[in-house]
Biopython code that builds the backbone (N, CA, C, O; Angstrom):
import numpy as np
from Bio.PDB.StructureBuilder import StructureBuilder

atoms = [
    (1, "MET", "N", (17.021, -17.606, 37.936)),
    (1, "MET", "CA", (16.483, -18.165, 37.133)),
    (1, "MET", "C", (14.952, -18.043, 36.729)),
    (1, "MET", "O", (14.542, -17.934, 35.574)),
    (2, "ALA", "N", (14.439, -18.068, 37.492)),
    (2, "ALA", "CA", (12.995, -18.165, 37.283)),
    (2, "ALA", "C", (11.898, -16.519, 37.114)),
    (2, "ALA", "O", (10.685, -16.313, 37.127)),
    (3, "LEU", "N", (13.517, -15.359, 36.918)),
    (3, "LEU", "CA", (13.185, -13.735, 37.021)),
    (3, "LEU", "C", (14.096, -14.085, 35.342)),
    (3, "LEU", "O", (13.291, -14.345, 34.448)),
    (4, "ASN", "N", (14.845, -14.097, 35.117)),
    (4, "ASN", "CA", (15.132, -14.147, 34.068)),
    (4, "ASN", "C", (13.699, -15.141, 32.933)),
    (4, "ASN", "O", (13.192, -14.709, 31.898)),
    (5, "LEU", "N", (13.546, -15.831, 33.286)),
    (5, "LEU", "CA", (12.778, -16.753, 32.641)),
    (5, "LEU", "C", (11.459, -15.795, 32.167)),
    (5, "LEU", "O", (11.210, -15.231, 31.101)),
    (6, "LEU", "N", (10.874, -15.860, 33.206)),
    (6, "LEU", "CA", (9.904, -14.358, 33.379)),
    (6, "LEU", "C", (10.149, -13.033, 32.375)),
    (6, "LEU", "O", (9.475, -12.482, 31.504)),
    (7, "SER", "N", (11.083, -12.882, 32.790)),
    (7, "SER", "CA", (11.150, -11.496, 31.661)),
    (7, "SER", "C", (11.857, -11.746, 30.075)),
    (7, "SER", "O", (12.266, -10.901, 29.278)),
    (8, "CYS", "N", (11.825, -13.161, 29.975)),
    (8, "CYS", "CA", (12.557, -13.802, 28.411)),
    (8, "CYS", "C", (11.357, -13.722, 27.492)),
    (8, "CYS", "O", (11.354, -13.521, 26.277)),
    (9, "ALA", "N", (9.879, -14.008, 28.679)),
    (9, "ALA", "CA", (8.384, -14.541, 28.417)),
    (9, "ALA", "C", (8.044, -12.753, 28.020)),
    (9, "ALA", "O", (7.746, -12.285, 26.921)),
    (10, "LEU", "N", (8.185, -12.177, 29.079)),
    (10, "LEU", "CA", (7.573, -10.894, 28.831)),
    (10, "LEU", "C", (8.072, -10.140, 27.492)),
    (10, "LEU", "O", (7.256, -9.941, 26.593)),
    (11, "ALA", "N", (9.188, -9.793, 27.383)),
    (11, "ALA", "CA", (10.021, -10.314, 26.194)),
    (11, "ALA", "C", (9.252, -10.666, 24.002)),
    (11, "ALA", "O", (8.941, -10.247, 22.886)),
    (12, "LEU", "N", (9.416, -11.675, 24.914)),
    (12, "LEU", "CA", (8.776, -12.307, 23.483)),
    (12, "LEU", "C", (6.619, -11.820, 23.395)),
    (12, "LEU", "O", (5.940, -11.532, 22.410)),
    (13, "MET", "N", (6.337, -11.904, 24.434)),
    (13, "MET", "CA", (5.065, -11.782, 24.306)),
    (13, "MET", "C", (5.128, -10.159, 23.807)),
    (13, "MET", "O", (4.449, -9.933, 22.806)),
    (14, "PHE", "N", (6.026, -8.739, 24.511)),
    (14, "PHE", "CA", (6.113, -7.516, 23.333)),
    (14, "PHE", "C", (6.045, -7.904, 22.185)),
    (14, "PHE", "O", (4.981, -7.614, 21.638)),
    (15, "LEU", "N", (6.768, -8.459, 21.577)),
    (15, "LEU", "CA", (8.065, -8.808, 20.501)),
    (15, "LEU", "C", (6.447, -9.426, 19.692)),
    (15, "LEU", "O", (6.242, -8.994, 18.558)),
    (16, "LEU", "N", (5.393, -10.387, 20.297)),
    (16, "LEU", "CA", (4.512, -10.892, 19.453)),
    (16, "LEU", "C", (3.549, -9.611, 19.018)),
    (16, "LEU", "O", (3.145, -9.415, 17.872)),
    (17, "PHE", "N", (3.205, -8.604, 20.418)),
    (17, "PHE", "CA", (2.820, -7.770, 20.464)),
    (17, "PHE", "C", (2.917, -6.989, 19.045)),
    (17, "PHE", "O", (1.949, -6.617, 18.382)),
    (18, "LEU", "N", (4.455, -6.796, 18.675)),
    (18, "LEU", "CA", (4.488, -5.795, 18.308)),
    (18, "LEU", "C", (4.171, -5.956, 16.319)),
    (18, "LEU", "O", (3.833, -5.119, 15.482)),
    (19, "ALA", "N", (4.408, -7.049, 16.249)),
    (19, "ALA", "CA", (4.125, -8.173, 15.080)),
    (19, "ALA", "C", (3.282, -7.946, 14.833)),
    (19, "ALA", "O", (3.310, -7.167, 13.880)),
    (20, "GLU", "N", (1.648, -8.349, 15.385)),
    (20, "GLU", "CA", (0.147, -8.047, 15.765)),
    (20, "GLU", "C", (-0.092, -6.855, 15.248)),
    (20, "GLU", "O", (-1.084, -6.647, 14.551)),
    (21, "LEU", "N", (0.852, -5.880, 15.554)),
    (21, "LEU", "CA", (-0.030, -3.592, 15.635)),
    (21, "LEU", "C", (1.058, -3.407, 14.573)),
    (21, "LEU", "O", (1.250, -2.258, 14.174)),
    (22, "CYS", "N", (1.971, -4.652, 13.947)),
    (22, "CYS", "CA", (2.536, -4.116, 12.916)),
    (22, "CYS", "C", (0.982, -4.701, 11.663)),
    (22, "CYS", "O", (0.039, -4.213, 11.040)),
    (23, "CYS", "N", (1.712, -6.155, 11.970)),
    (23, "CYS", "CA", (0.017, -6.504, 10.450)),
    (23, "CYS", "C", (-0.926, -5.732, 10.376)),
    (23, "CYS", "O", (-1.203, -5.364, 9.234)),
    (24, "TYR", "N", (-1.770, -5.194, 11.516)),
    (24, "TYR", "CA", (-3.161, -4.627, 11.359)),
    (24, "TYR", "C", (-2.750, -3.226, 10.930)),
    (24, "TYR", "O", (-3.284, -2.969, 9.851)),
    (25, "ILE", "N", (-1.926, -2.129, 11.422)),
    (25, "ILE", "CA", (-1.587, -0.929, 10.537)),
    (25, "ILE", "C", (-1.575, -1.406, 9.181)),
    (25, "ILE", "O", (-2.651, -1.433, 8.583)),
    (26, "GLU", "N", (-0.679, -1.733, 8.686)),
    (26, "GLU", "CA", (-0.762, -2.377, 6.881)),
    (26, "GLU", "C", (-2.538, -2.790, 6.199)),
    (26, "GLU", "O", (-3.244, -2.461, 5.246)),
    (27, "SER", "N", (-2.607, -3.716, 7.433)),
    (27, "SER", "CA", (-4.331, -3.859, 7.102)),
    (27, "SER", "C", (-4.996, -3.057, 6.659)),
    (27, "SER", "O", (-5.568, -3.203, 5.579)),
    (28, "ALA", "N", (-5.086, -1.990, 7.400)),
    (28, "ALA", "CA", (-5.652, -0.905, 7.532)),
    (28, "ALA", "C", (-5.505, 0.045, 6.796)),
    (28, "ALA", "O", (-6.391, 0.883, 6.963)),
    (29, "SER", "N", (-4.266, 0.480, 5.514)),
    (29, "SER", "CA", (-4.010, 1.468, 4.910)),
    (29, "SER", "C", (-4.281, 0.299, 3.502)),
    (29, "SER", "O", (-3.932, 0.754, 2.413)),
    (30, "GLY", "N", (-4.777, -0.908, 3.497)),
    (30, "GLY", "CA", (-4.714, -1.411, 2.211)),
    (30, "GLY", "C", (-3.892, -1.521, 1.887)),
    (30, "GLY", "O", (-4.005, -1.540, 0.661)),
    (31, "VAL", "N", (-2.712, -1.657, 2.215)),
    (31, "VAL", "CA", (-1.424, -2.204, 1.523)),
    (31, "VAL", "C", (-0.679, -2.722, 2.100)),
    (31, "VAL", "O", (-0.008, -2.137, 2.950)),
    (32, "VAL", "N", (-0.523, -4.268, 1.769)),
    (32, "VAL", "CA", (-0.145, -5.887, 2.862)),
    (32, "VAL", "C", (1.395, -5.437, 2.276)),
    (32, "VAL", "O", (1.557, -4.834, 1.214)),
    (33, "LEU", "N", (2.646, -5.921, 3.330)),
    (33, "LEU", "CA", (3.510, -6.628, 3.228)),
    (33, "LEU", "C", (3.293, -7.098, 1.972)),
    (33, "LEU", "O", (2.099, -7.290, 1.745)),
    (34, "GLY", "N", (4.346, -7.455, 0.698)),
    (34, "GLY", "CA", (3.875, -8.998, 0.002)),
    (34, "GLY", "C", (3.243, -7.958, -1.294)),
    (34, "GLY", "O", (4.110, -7.719, -2.136)),
    (35, "SER", "N", (2.324, -7.523, -1.485)),
    (35, "SER", "CA", (1.582, -6.714, -2.095)),
    (35, "SER", "C", (1.717, -6.598, -3.200)),
    (35, "SER", "O", (2.939, -6.537, -3.331)),
    (36, "ARG", "N", (1.053, -6.482, -4.634)),
    (36, "ARG", "CA", (1.738, -6.116, -5.936)),
    (36, "ARG", "C", (0.726, -5.685, -7.047)),
    (36, "ARG", "O", (-0.298, -6.363, -7.130)),
    (37, "LEU", "N", (0.905, -4.549, -7.986)),
    (37, "LEU", "CA", (0.019, -3.851, -8.540)),
    (37, "LEU", "C", (0.418, -4.809, -9.713)),
    (37, "LEU", "O", (1.074, -5.839, -9.556)),
    (38, "LEU", "N", (0.046, -4.446, -10.645)),
    (38, "LEU", "CA", (-0.109, -5.421, -11.954)),
    (38, "LEU", "C", (-1.267, -4.355, -12.989)),
    (38, "LEU", "O", (-2.481, -4.154, -12.950)),
    (39, "ALA", "N", (-0.387, -3.967, -13.674)),
    (39, "ALA", "CA", (-1.020, -2.969, -14.578)),
    (39, "ALA", "C", (-2.460, -3.236, -15.738)),
    (39, "ALA", "O", (-3.550, -2.677, -15.863)),
    (40, "LYS", "N", (-1.717, -4.471, -16.502)),
    (40, "LYS", "CA", (-3.089, -5.036, -17.222)),
    (40, "LYS", "C", (-4.044, -5.254, -16.664)),
    (40, "LYS", "O", (-5.137, -5.463, -17.190)),
    (41, "GLU", "N", (-3.785, -5.244, -15.423)),
    (41, "GLU", "CA", (-4.964, -5.714, -14.017)),
    (41, "GLU", "C", (-6.110, -4.596, -13.907)),
    (41, "GLU", "O", (-7.230, -4.903, -13.496)),
    (42, "ASN", "N", (-5.777, -3.254, -14.300)),
    (42, "ASN", "CA", (-6.084, -2.182, -13.698)),
    (42, "ASN", "C", (-6.196, -1.964, -12.306)),
    (42, "ASN", "O", (-7.384, -1.692, -12.137)),
    (43, "GLN", "N", (-5.567, -1.929, -11.126)),
    (43, "GLN", "CA", (-4.939, -2.443, -9.828)),
    (43, "GLN", "C", (-4.884, -0.892, -9.608)),
    (43, "GLN", "O", (-4.720, -0.071, -10.511)),
    (44, "ALA", "N", (-5.037, -0.624, -8.340)),
    (44, "ALA", "CA", (-4.169, 0.673, -7.477)),
    (44, "ALA", "C", (-4.637, 0.465, -5.890)),
    (44, "ALA", "O", (-5.429, -0.387, -5.489)),
    (45, "TRP", "N", (-3.937, 1.468, -5.090)),
    (45, "TRP", "CA", (-3.736, 1.421, -4.179)),
    (45, "TRP", "C", (-4.290, 3.122, -4.389)),
    (45, "TRP", "O", (-4.010, 3.965, -5.240)),
    (46, "PHE", "N", (-5.319, 3.149, -3.019)),
    (46, "PHE", "CA", (-5.663, 4.168, -2.103)),
    (46, "PHE", "C", (-5.244, 4.435, -0.825)),
    (46, "PHE", "O", (-5.034, 3.684, 0.128)),
    (47, "SER", "N", (-5.099, 6.383, -1.039)),
    (47, "SER", "CA", (-4.947, 6.954, 0.705)),
    (47, "SER", "C", (-5.805, 6.851, 1.480)),
    (47, "SER", "O", (-6.928, 6.947, 0.985)),
    (48, "ASP", "N", (-5.756, 6.680, 2.592)),
    (48, "ASP", "CA", (-6.400, 6.127, 3.346)),
    (48, "ASP", "C", (-7.896, 6.920, 3.546)),
    (48, "ASP", "O", (-8.645, 6.548, 4.449)),
    (49, "ASN", "N", (-8.331, 8.194, 2.515)),
    (49, "ASN", "CA", (-9.120, 8.612, 2.503)),
    (49, "ASN", "C", (-10.079, 9.222, 1.378)),
    (49, "ASN", "O", (-11.009, 10.027, 1.315)),
    (50, "LYS", "N", (-9.194, 8.233, 0.354)),
    (50, "LYS", "CA", (-9.836, 7.401, -0.962)),
    (50, "LYS", "C", (-9.834, 8.903, -1.455)),
    (50, "LYS", "O", (-10.858, 9.041, -2.124)),
    (51, "THR", "N", (-8.923, 10.421, -1.401)),
    (51, "THR", "CA", (-8.966, 11.366, -2.679)),
    (51, "THR", "C", (-7.733, 10.619, -3.929)),
    (51, "THR", "O", (-7.686, 10.760, -5.151)),
    (52, "PHE", "N", (-6.835, 9.808, -2.975)),
    (52, "PHE", "CA", (-5.810, 9.733, -4.839)),
    (52, "PHE", "C", (-5.514, 8.224, -4.030)),
    (52, "PHE", "O", (-5.321, 7.728, -2.920)),
    (53, "ALA", "N", (-5.658, 7.860, -5.743)),
    (53, "ALA", "CA", (-4.882, 6.610, -5.904)),
    (53, "ALA", "C", (-3.139, 6.495, -6.679)),
    (53, "ALA", "O", (-2.537, 7.318, -7.369)),
    (54, "PHE", "N", (-2.720, 5.064, -6.180)),
    (54, "PHE", "CA", (-1.745, 5.212, -7.280)),
    (54, "PHE", "C", (-1.156, 3.524, -8.045)),
    (54, "PHE", "O", (-0.805, 2.449, -7.559)),
    (55, "GLY", "N", (-1.270, 3.934, -9.107)),
    (55, "GLY", "CA", (-1.022, 3.116, -9.719)),
    (55, "GLY", "C", (-0.458, 2.776, -11.143)),
    (55, "GLY", "O", (0.624, 3.361, -11.179)),
    (56, "PHE", "N", (-0.671, 2.045, -12.475)),
    (56, "PHE", "CA", (-0.223, 1.896, -13.730)),
    (56, "PHE", "C", (-1.312, 2.747, -14.665)),
    (56, "PHE", "O", (-2.385, 2.218, -14.956)),
    (57, "THR", "N", (-0.995, 4.029, -15.098)),
    (57, "THR", "CA", (-1.826, 3.911, -16.314)),
    (57, "THR", "C", (-0.961, 3.983, -17.073)),
    (57, "THR", "O", (0.255, 4.098, -16.921)),
    (58, "PRO", "N", (-1.912, 3.880, -18.382)),
    (58, "PRO", "CA", (-1.515, 3.550, -20.094)),
    (58, "PRO", "C", (-0.760, 5.183, -20.935)),
    (58, "PRO", "O", (-1.232, 6.319, -20.983)),
    (59, "THR", "N", (0.402, 4.684, -21.429)),
    (59, "THR", "CA", (0.877, 6.245, -21.942)),
    (59, "THR", "C", (-0.110, 6.774, -22.558)),
    (59, "THR", "O", (-1.288, 6.421, -22.531)),
    (60, "ALA", "N", (0.351, 7.598, -23.099)),
    (60, "ALA", "CA", (-0.535, 8.458, -24.313)),
    (60, "ALA", "C", (-0.106, 7.910, -25.282)),
    (60, "ALA", "O", (-1.000, 7.757, -26.116)),
    (61, "GLU", "N", (1.112, 7.421, -25.680)),
    (61, "GLU", "CA", (1.461, 6.965, -27.353)),
    (61, "GLU", "C", (1.093, 4.955, -27.909)),
    (61, "GLU", "O", (1.110, 4.222, -28.898)),
    (62, "SER", "N", (0.733, 4.939, -26.049)),
    (62, "SER", "CA", (0.166, 2.845, -26.585)),
    (62, "SER", "C", (-0.620, 2.591, -24.989)),
    (62, "SER", "O", (-0.441, 2.992, -23.839)),
    (63, "GLN", "N", (-1.457, 1.793, -25.618)),
    (63, "GLN", "CA", (-2.762, 1.209, -24.193)),
    (63, "GLN", "C", (-1.665, 0.125, -24.051)),
    (63, "GLN", "O", (-1.598, -0.208, -22.868)),
    (64, "ASP", "N", (-0.766, -0.558, -24.840)),
    (64, "ASP", "CA", (-0.215, -1.506, -24.240)),
    (64, "ASP", "C", (0.555, -0.868, -23.790)),
    (64, "ASP", "O", (-0.250, -0.447, -22.959)),
    (65, "GLN", "N", (1.879, -0.104, -23.415)),
    (65, "GLN", "CA", (2.971, 0.898, -22.540)),
    (65, "GLN", "C", (1.898, 1.221, -21.605)),
    (65, "GLN", "O", (0.721, 1.382, -21.929)),
    (66, "TYR", "N", (2.697, 1.366, -19.628)),
    (66, "TYR", "CA", (2.387, 1.691, -18.710)),
    (66, "TYR", "C", (3.178, 2.904, -18.388)),
    (66, "TYR", "O", (4.176, 3.282, -19.000)),
    (67, "GLN", "N", (2.575, 3.527, -17.264)),
    (67, "GLN", "CA", (3.230, 4.676, -16.497)),
    (67, "GLN", "C", (3.016, 4.537, -15.015)),
    (67, "GLN", "O", (1.886, 4.085, -14.829)),
    (68, "LEU", "N", (3.616, 4.734, -13.959)),
    (68, "LEU", "CA", (3.771, 5.289, -12.719)),
    (68, "LEU", "C", (3.017, 6.271, -12.353)),
    (68, "LEU", "O", (3.486, 7.406, -12.271)),
    (69, "SER", "N", (1.651, 5.987, -12.057)),
    (69, "SER", "CA", (1.611, 7.386, -11.637)),
    (69, "SER", "C", (0.713, 7.878, -10.290)),
    (69, "SER", "O", (0.997, 7.206, -9.299)),
    (70, "ILE", "N", (-0.350, 8.951, -10.046)),
    (70, "ILE", "CA", (-0.869, 8.873, -8.913)),
    (70, "ILE", "C", (-2.194, 10.061, -9.284)),
    (70, "ILE", "O", (-2.032, 10.989, -10.076)),
    (71, "TRP", "N", (-3.124, 9.872, -8.745)),
    (71, "TRP", "CA", (-4.087, 10.497, -9.844)),
    (71, "TRP", "C", (-5.004, 10.729, -8.939)),
    (71, "TRP", "O", (-4.830, 9.885, -8.060)),
    (72, "PHE", "N", (-6.131, 11.597, -8.595)),
    (72, "PHE", "CA", (-7.557, 11.620, -8.224)),
    (72, "PHE", "C", (-8.587, 10.887, -8.171)),
    (72, "PHE", "O", (-9.206, 10.991, -9.230)),
    (73, "ALA", "N", (-9.110, 10.147, -7.406)),
    (73, "ALA", "CA", (-9.841, 8.986, -7.192)),
    (73, "ALA", "C", (-10.935, 9.183, -6.990)),
    (73, "ALA", "O", (-11.779, 8.647, -7.707)),
    (74, "GLN", "N", (-11.228, 9.856, -6.150)),
    (74, "GLN", "CA", (-12.747, 10.600, -6.084)),
    (74, "GLN", "C", (-13.861, 10.780, -7.691)),
    (74, "GLN", "O", (-15.044, 10.543, -7.933)),
    (75, "LEU", "N", (-12.478, 11.417, -8.638)),
    (75, "LEU", "CA", (-13.466, 12.041, -9.641)),
    (75, "LEU", "C", (-13.840, 10.882, -11.194)),
    (75, "LEU", "O", (-12.953, 10.426, -11.915)),
    (76, "PRO", "N", (-14.734, 10.731, -11.306)),
    (76, "PRO", "CA", (-15.697, 9.857, -11.754)),
    (76, "PRO", "C", (-15.477, 9.309, -13.189)),
    (76, "PRO", "O", (-15.900, 10.119, -14.014)),
    (77, "GLU", "N", (-14.765, 7.800, -13.949)),
    (77, "GLU", "CA", (-14.733, 8.273, -14.964)),
    (77, "GLU", "C", (-13.234, 9.027, -15.724)),
    (77, "GLU", "O", (-12.943, 9.235, -16.902)),
    (78, "ASP", "N", (-12.757, 9.201, -14.878)),
    (78, "ASP", "CA", (-11.718, 10.574, -15.426)),
    (78, "ASP", "C", (-10.217, 10.447, -14.338)),
    (78, "ASP", "O", (-10.104, 10.896, -13.197)),
    (79, "ARG", "N", (-9.052, 9.585, -15.258)),
    (79, "ARG", "CA", (-7.709, 10.277, -14.241)),
    (79, "ARG", "C", (-7.022, 11.307, -14.505)),
    (79, "ARG", "O", (-6.278, 11.544, -15.456)),
    (80, "THR", "N", (-7.441, 12.197, -13.194)),
    (80, "THR", "CA", (-6.643, 13.360, -13.294)),
    (80, "THR", "C", (-5.653, 13.491, -12.994)),
    (80, "THR", "O", (-5.519, 14.019, -11.890)),
    (81, "LEU", "N", (-4.251, 13.068, -13.831)),
    (81, "LEU", "CA", (-2.592, 12.775, -12.507)),
    (81, "LEU", "C", (-2.583, 14.034, -12.326)),
    (81, "LEU", "O", (-2.836, 15.019, -13.019)),
    (82, "VAL", "N", (-2.096, 13.755, -10.798)),
    (82, "VAL", "CA", (-1.002, 14.203, -9.861)),
    (82, "VAL", "C", (0.175, 14.619, -10.443)),
    (82, "VAL", "O", (0.581, 15.753, -10.698)),
    (83, "TRP", "N", (0.965, 12.856, -10.718)),
    (83, "TRP", "CA", (2.238, 13.001, -10.737)),
    (83, "TRP", "C", (2.035, 11.814, -11.867)),
    (83, "TRP", "O", (1.158, 10.951, -11.877)),
    (84, "SER", "N", (2.968, 11.998, -12.696)),
    (84, "SER", "CA", (3.461, 10.969, -13.016)),
    (84, "SER", "C", (4.785, 11.354, -13.466)),
    (84, "SER", "O", (5.093, 12.488, -13.101)),
    (85, "PRO", "N", (6.056, 10.464, -14.462)),
    (85, "PRO", "CA", (7.207, 10.303, -14.962)),
    (85, "PRO", "C", (7.371, 11.682, -15.598)),
    (85, "PRO", "O", (7.745, 12.778, -15.181)),
    (86, "SER", "N", (7.021, 11.287, -16.560)),
    (86, "SER", "CA", (6.479, 12.014, -18.305)),
    (86, "SER", "C", (6.158, 13.645, -17.521)),
    (86, "SER", "O", (6.433, 14.457, -18.405)),
    (87, "MET", "N", (5.762, 14.318, -16.421)),
    (87, "MET", "CA", (4.643, 15.343, -16.589)),
    (87, "MET", "C", (6.310, 16.818, -15.990)),
    (87, "MET", "O", (6.070, 18.023, -15.912)),
]
sb = StructureBuilder()
sb.init_structure("model")
sb.init_model(0)
sb.init_chain("A")
sb.init_seg("    ")
for serial, (resi, resn, name, xyz) in enumerate(atoms, 1):
    if name == "N":
        sb.init_residue(resn, " ", resi, " ")
    sb.init_atom(name, np.array(xyz, "f"), 0.0, 1.0, " ", f" {name:<3s}", serial, name[0])
structure = sb.get_structure()
């Protein structure tokens, strides 16, 4: 009985450790479970080395329409697109 209780306690501690590790990995990357991007608020998610950004950019047709894009984040004042659905 004591051995069974000990193994359950160890399993629970291991699961808690894994959950904490997953939360740390998510927060270190900057994208946390449940986070979202809003197009009109000019938000983006950045790669770990800050080379690329992932977010929404205005379309060529209208400033009120947005497309999902990946661009070079390190270029000042310029969103040189690497990928978008319309490319």
